[in-house]
C-alpha positions, 0 to 999 in steps of 0.5 A: 918824217925823220932821218936815221943816220949812222957813222960807218967810217972813221973821221981820221984822215979827212979834212977838218970841215968834214969832221966838223960836219959829222960832229954837228950831226952828233956822230962822233964814233963809228957805229953811232946812230942818230935820229935827226929832223928832215930839213934841207940843212941836214940833208946837205950835211949828209951829202957832204959826208955821204962817203962816211955815213948810211941814212934812211928815212924813218918814222921815229921821233927826233930826240934832242942830244948833247949836253945842253939837251940833257941839262934842259931836261934835268931842269924841266923835270920836277924836283923833289922837295928837300926836308931839313 
């Protein structure tokens, strides 16, 4: 089971701890949605910033996001041999 979380209110004017929590969830812009694993830690983060997010349970598969996940995926992909 996963959770689909969407940012519906902006971060400006809120404490730094709330902004850091939203960044930790991967929500940096209004309207952005993420599919996250359903863990007690994620549920606690959603509870802390419940005024700014909408969430629902979903059967979609969790996908890693961010620069590190993108770089790892690029390294894992088979590379074409270069002929010189």
